[in-house]
N, C-alpha and C positions, 0 to 999 in steps of 0.2 A: 543548709541553714546555719550550721556551726561555722562554716567558712565565712559567711556573710557577717555573722556576729563577731568573728575574729577581726575582720577588717574594720568594723565599726569601733571595736574596742581599741584597736591600734590607733585609730584616728583620734579617739578620746584621749589616749595616753599622750599622743603627740601634742594635742592642745594643752594638756597639763604641762608638758615640758616647755612649751613656748611661753608659759605664763611667767617664768623666771622666779617663781616663789618656792620651788622645791628645795629641800635641804640638800646638803652635800651627799648624805647617804642615799637619799631618794634619787638624786640625779645619777649617782654611781650605778644604782640598780637599774635605772631607766636606760642608761648607756649600754649596760650589759644585756638587757632584754633586747634592745634594738640590734645588737650584734649577734643575737641568738644564743648568748651565754645565759641560759635560764637558771643554772645552779647559782651563779653569782647574783642574779636578780633576786632570787628567793632569799639568799643569805642577807642581802641588804634590806629587802622590804619586810620580811617576816618580823624582825624586832620592832620596826616602825608600826606595823599593823597591830602587833600585840600591845603597843603603847597607845593605840587608839587613832593612828593616822588614817583618816578616811580614804585618802588617795591610795595608800599602800594596801589597805583592806580591799578596795575595789579591784586593784591590779592582781592581788592574790586570788580573788574570786574568778577573775578572767583566766588565770593560768590553770586553776583547777578545772574550770569548765572545759578548756581546750586540751587538758592533759599536757601542758608544757612544763617539762622538768619535774612533774609529779604525775602519779596515776590519775586518769580522768575520774572526777568525782563530782557529780551534780550536787550532792548533799553538802559537801564541803564548800563548793562554789556559792551556793545559796546562802550559807552561813556568813561568808565574808561579804557578799553583796548586801545582805540585810544589815550587818553591823555598820557598813559605810552609809547605807541609805538612811538608817536611823539618825545619823549625824547630819542628814540633809544633803549628802552627796548626790547630785543629780545624775551623774553617770551611773552610779550604782542603782538608782531608782529605775533608770531606763533598762539596765541589764536584767533586773528582776522582772520587769514587765515583759521583756523578750522571752525569758525562760517560761513565765506563766503562759504566754501565748503558744509557745512550742508544746508545752505539756497538754494544753487544751486540744491542740491538733492531734497529738499522739493518742489522746483518749478517744478521738473521733474516728481513728483508723480501724476498720473492721478486721476481724481475724481472717487469715487466708484459708483456713480449713474448709469452710463450705464451698468455696469456689473450686478448690482442688478436688474435693470428693464429687461435686457435681460434674466436673469435667471427666473424671474417671468413669462415672456411671454412663455418661453419654458415649464414651469410647467403647465401653463394654457392650452397649446395645447397637453399636455401629451407627449411632445418630450423629453423623459427622457435621450436620448443619448446626445443631445446638452446641457441639464441641467448638466449631469455628467461632460462634458468637462469644465464647469465653476466652479467645486468644488475645495476645498482646497486640498493641498497635503495630509493632514492627512486623509481626507475623502477618497481620491483615493487610498491611501496606505492600507486602511482598506478593501475596496471592489473594485473589477474590474468592468469595464464598463458593461460587459454582465450580471453579477450577479445583478448589481445595476438596470439595466433596467428591468430585470425579477422580481426583488423584488418590484419595483414601479408599474409595470404593473399588478402584481398579484391581486392588489386591485380592478381591473376592469375586471377580468375574468368572473364575474357574469353577465356581460352585454350580453355575447353571441352574438346572431344575431343582437343586437342593437348597436354593436361597430361602424358600418359605420355611423349610424344616430348620435351617440354621437360625433364622430369625426367631422362631419359637423357642429353640434351645437357648439362645442368648437371652431372650426375655425371661425365661424361667431361671436361667443361671443368674442373671442380674438381680432378680427379685429376691434371691436367697443369699446375696453377698452382704458381708458386713465390712465396713471401712473404719479403720482406727488409725489416727495419726500417732505414730510412735516416735518421730523425730521432727523437730521444727526449728529452723534457724532463720530469724528475721534480721536483715541487715539493711536498715534504712528503707529504701524503696524496692528491695528485692527480698524474696523469701524462697527457701528450699524446704520442702516437706517430704518425708518418707512415710508412706501410708501402707499399713498392713491390710491386705485384702483376704478375707476368709470366704472361700467359695466352695460350693458343693462339688465333689469329685464324681462325675457320672461315668468315668471311663469303664468301670465294670459293667454297668447297665447298657452302655452303648455297645459293648462287645456282645452282650446277650442279644440285643436287638439285631445286630449284624448277623450273628450265627443263626438266629431264628429265621431271618429273611432268606439267607442262603439255603437253609434246610427246606424251606417252602419252595424255593426255586428248583432245587434238585428233585423234589417230589412232584414237580409239574404244577404246583399251586401258585395262585396269585399272591405275591408277598403282601403282608399287612401294610396298611397305610402308615408311613413313617411319621406323619404329623400326629396321628392319634397316639402312636406309641410314645412319642416324645412328650406329648401333653400328659400322658400317664405317669411320667416321671415325677410330676408334682405330688402324687399320692404316695411316693416311696417314703419309707421311714428309715431313720438311722443312716442317712446319707453321710459317708465320710467327708471330712473337710480338707481342703488343700489351702495352705497359707502361702501367699506370695507377697513380695514387697514392690511397691511402685513409687518412683521418685518423680515429683512434680516441681518444676521451677515456675515462680510467679513474679510479676512486676506490679508495683503500685502505680496506677495511672488514673488521675482524676478522682482520687479518694477511693478507688475500687481496685481489688486485686484481679489481675488478668494472667492467664497461663502463657508462659513463654515456651513455645514448642520448638523454636528455632527451625521453622518450616524451610527456610532458605537452605540451610545445610542439608536437611533430609532430602529435599526436593532435588538439589543439585547432585547429591550423591546417587539418587535414583536415576537421574538423567544420565550421569556418567556410566552407571551400570547398564542402562538401556542402550547407550551408544556402543558399549563394549559387546553387548549381545548382538547388536546389529552388525558389528564388524565381524564377529565370529560367524554369523549366519551368511554374510556376504562371502567370507573366505570359504566356508563349507560349500556354498553354491558354486563358486569357481572350481573347487576341487571336484565337486560332483560332475560339473560339465566337462572337466578335463578327463575324468574317469570314463564318462560316457563316450567321449571322443576316442579315447584309447581302446575302449571296448569295441567300438565300431570298427576300428582298424584291425583288432584281433579277429573279429568276425570275418572281415574280408580275407585275412590271411588264412583262416580256417577254411573258408569257401574255396580258396585256391588250392589248399592242401587236399580237400575232399575231391576236387576235380582231378588232381594228380593221382589219387587213389581209386580213380574210376567212378567217383560219385557215391561210394559206399561209406556212409558215416560210421557204421559199425567197425570198419577197419580203422577209422580214425580214433575211435574210443580204445580199441585194442592197442593202437600205437601209443596213445597217451598213457595207458596203464603200464605198458611195457617200459616206456621212458621213465615213469615215476619209480618203478621197481628198480631200474638200473641206477637211478639217483640214490635210492635208499641203500642198495647193496654197496655202492661206492662209498657212501658216507659212513657205513657201519665201521669201516676201518679206523675212523676218527674217535670211536668210543672205546675207552680203555677200562677194562675190568681189573681191579687191583684189590689187595687185602682179601683175596678169596680164601675162605676157610670152610672145610667140610669135615665133620666129625660127629661122633655120638656125644650127645649132651644129656644132662639130667634136667628135667622139668619139674614143676610142682606136682604134676599128676603121675609122672612116670620117669623111669631111669633108662639110659641108653637109647635115646630117641635120635634118629638121624637128623642133623641140622646143618644149614649152610648160611653163611653171611658173606657180603662182598660190598665193594664200593665202586662207584662209576665216576669217570671224568669225561667231559665233552671236549675233545681236543680240536674240534672243527670250528666252523664259523657260522653255524646255524643253530637256532634254538629248537629243542625237541619237546613235543607235548606227550610223546609216548616212547618208552624204551622197555622192551621185553627181554628178559634174560632167561634162557633155557639151560638147565643144569642136567647133565647126563651122569648117571650113577653106574659104576662098574663093579663087576664081581672080582673074585680072586684071579680069574683068567684075563682080566682087563677087558671083558666084554660088557657092553651096556645092558643093564637089566631094567632100568627105569629112567624116565625123564619127567621133569616138571618145569613149567614156565612160570616165572614170577614177573610182577608188574611194578617195579619200584618207581617208575615215572609214568603217571597216568593222569593227565589233566582232562577233566570232563565234568559233566553235570553231577554224576554220582560218585565222584572220587574225592577222598579226603585230602589228596595231594594236589593242590591247585597251582603248583609252581613248576614251570617248564625247566628243563635242563639247558641252561644258556651256555654259550661258548665259554670255555675255560672253567665252567662251574663243575662242582663235584656233588655227588650224592653218596651218603654213607649210612649204613646201619649202625646202631649203637653197639658198643663192644659186647654187651651181654644179650643183644637182640638177634636171635637166629630164626630163619625160616625153618619150620619143622616138616618132616615128611613121614607121615604115619604109615604109609604103605610099605616102607622098607623095613627089613629085619636083619638078622645075622648074616644073610646071604650077601649083604653089601660089604665090600672090602674096605670101605673108607675112602676110596679113590673116586674123584668126580671131576668133571670138566664143565666150565661155564662158557656160553657163547651168547652174543647178541643175536636174537632171533627175529626181532621186528622193531621198527621205529616209525614215528610220524613226525613230520616237520611242523613247527608252529606256523600259523598263517602270518 
């Protein structure tokens, strides 16, 4: 609207210029204005306007209205237009009528808050149909209502039999939510709102419901009806609140605010992700088929080997175990034990406790999930009197060390961290020897 008004005003100014009645100062200001030199135009026109020149007053109003060379100021614009109109200037009268019409239309524009909050409530309830009805024309032109609802509901297909319980929980959740607009920025036909959503936090009670159901199952009982349990949440008192912020973009269309969800971008991003998933599934299927083919070939080779062993599979198993042991024994030579230290140490609870520490390096080309180190302790005659096996590398379900020893990697105890051996006493000479006693290759 302001751009249209600008062009109309420029046309009016041009008409004034063509009349040939402008003074030299007025003409100089007009030439500067047409050249985009607003500072000079203001310098020439302001003194004329202050002396009562209606045309200069009208032009100053125009410049204030459009923010040309001055900060945009509707109040200052109306002041100059009215001064010119009071002198009978028809251009100024038209400008005043245009401003009044604009102000009337602005007064008729509704607030965007109700639309944004209504949209969020519908989304909270998974009512994607009503949510679609509030979308912008651009969103609705891109996707129809049926496809939109199907697209949005597809994210919840995994719920299966839990759909009813989820619907009840969401209805209960939505009924106790409070929505507050904390930020609002309206820029012509667009608006951006940040809404604070205060919602009940049922996580603690959901945990209790889950634990109760699991307990009933372990006792061989039929678990309580989840729907009834969820409905019982409505009677809970002093429910803690969780505050989140939701941003909603809106557009003014036909005098009504509509939510701009940018469905196209979201939908295309999801389509791209879906395409990538399909490509991964296709690649995995190819790899699986290739693996099955290779497995079949291995099975054939095994059958041939069994025939060579006289048809006895037990011999084949013994052969495989023996071959694995040979591989391990050969690879042990690649594991280096260094920084080995064995001595009596003082602990918090006792003094002169036998202790050992060491470091490992994998000089081979395979990763190891397990490395066992056995330390032999000798007496004064250099005879072994005790042995103990330590497990510095042990990747498994119940192990705190979940990192394999990769090729060229090292493992090291802290300088002050020793393995202690409570079973040894003064009979130990302080001499000890460490060897790699067992390993397991990573798959």
